[in-house]
C-alpha positions in Angstrom: -33.3 110.3 7.2 -36.8 109.3 8.3 -37.4 105.7 9.4 -40.6 104.0 8.2 -42.5 102.1 10.9 -43.6 98.8 9.4 -46.6 98.7 11.8 -48.1 101.8 10.0 -47.8 100.2 6.5 -49.7 96.9 7.3 -52.9 98.6 8.4 -52.9 100.9 5.4 -52.6 98.0 3.0 -55.3 96.2 4.8 -57.6 99.1 4.4 -56.9 99.4 0.9 -57.6 95.8 0.2 -60.9 96.0 2.3 -62.0 99.0 0.2 -61.3 97.2 -3.1 -63.3 94.2 -1.9 -66.2 96.4 -0.9 -66.2 98.4 -4.3 -66.1 94.9 -6.0 -69.3 94.1 -4.2 -70.9 97.2 -5.4 -70.0 96.4 -8.9 -71.3 92.9 -8.7 -74.7 94.0 -7.5 -75.0 96.8 -10.1 -77.4 96.4 -13.2 -75.8 94.9 -16.3 -76.1 98.2 -18.3 -74.4 100.5 -15.6 -71.1 102.1 -16.5 -69.2 100.3 -13.7 -70.5 96.8 -14.8 -69.7 97.4 -18.4 -66.3 98.7 -17.4 -65.5 95.5 -15.5 -65.9 93.3 -18.7 -64.3 95.8 -21.1 -61.9 94.4 -23.5 -59.1 96.6 -24.6 -58.0 96.5 -28.3 -54.4 96.7 -29.3 -51.1 95.7 -27.8 -49.0 97.1 -25.0 -45.5 98.2 -25.3 -42.6 96.0 -24.3 -41.9 95.7 -20.6 -43.6 94.6 -17.6 -47.4 94.3 -18.0 -49.4 96.7 -16.0 -51.3 95.4 -13.0 -55.0 95.3 -13.6 -57.6 96.1 -11.0 -59.0 92.6 -11.1 -55.5 91.1 -10.7 -55.1 93.0 -7.5 -58.6 92.2 -6.4 -58.1 88.4 -6.9 -54.8 88.6 -4.9 -56.8 90.4 -2.0 -59.4 87.6 -2.2 -56.7 84.8 -2.0 -55.1 86.6 0.9 -58.5 86.9 2.7 -59.4 83.2 2.3 -55.8 82.1 3.5 -56.2 84.4 6.5 -59.7 83.2 7.4 -58.5 79.6 6.9 -55.5 80.1 9.1 -57.6 81.7 11.8 -60.2 78.9 11.8 -57.3 76.3 12.1 -55.7 78.2 15.0 -59.0 78.6 16.8 -60.2 75.0 16.4 -56.7 73.3 16.4 -55.2 71.2 13.8 -57.1 68.0 13.1 -55.6 65.0 11.3 
């Protein structure tokens, strides 16, 4: 049985989040009529089958943004000290 090293998993997840945020920046700067900008605002018609809803790309991206803000806020607090 192969043991997984938890320290290898965290950097990979951070790299994936960094790449998603970088690509989102490219999409935001693109012209309105480009394929990637149109695809971002695409509405899919119809219903999904029963079960757990699929995770959308934007849902994952928003989770990454929340985590980034929390991490930066925590770093600022630790660096400057807690002020009350």
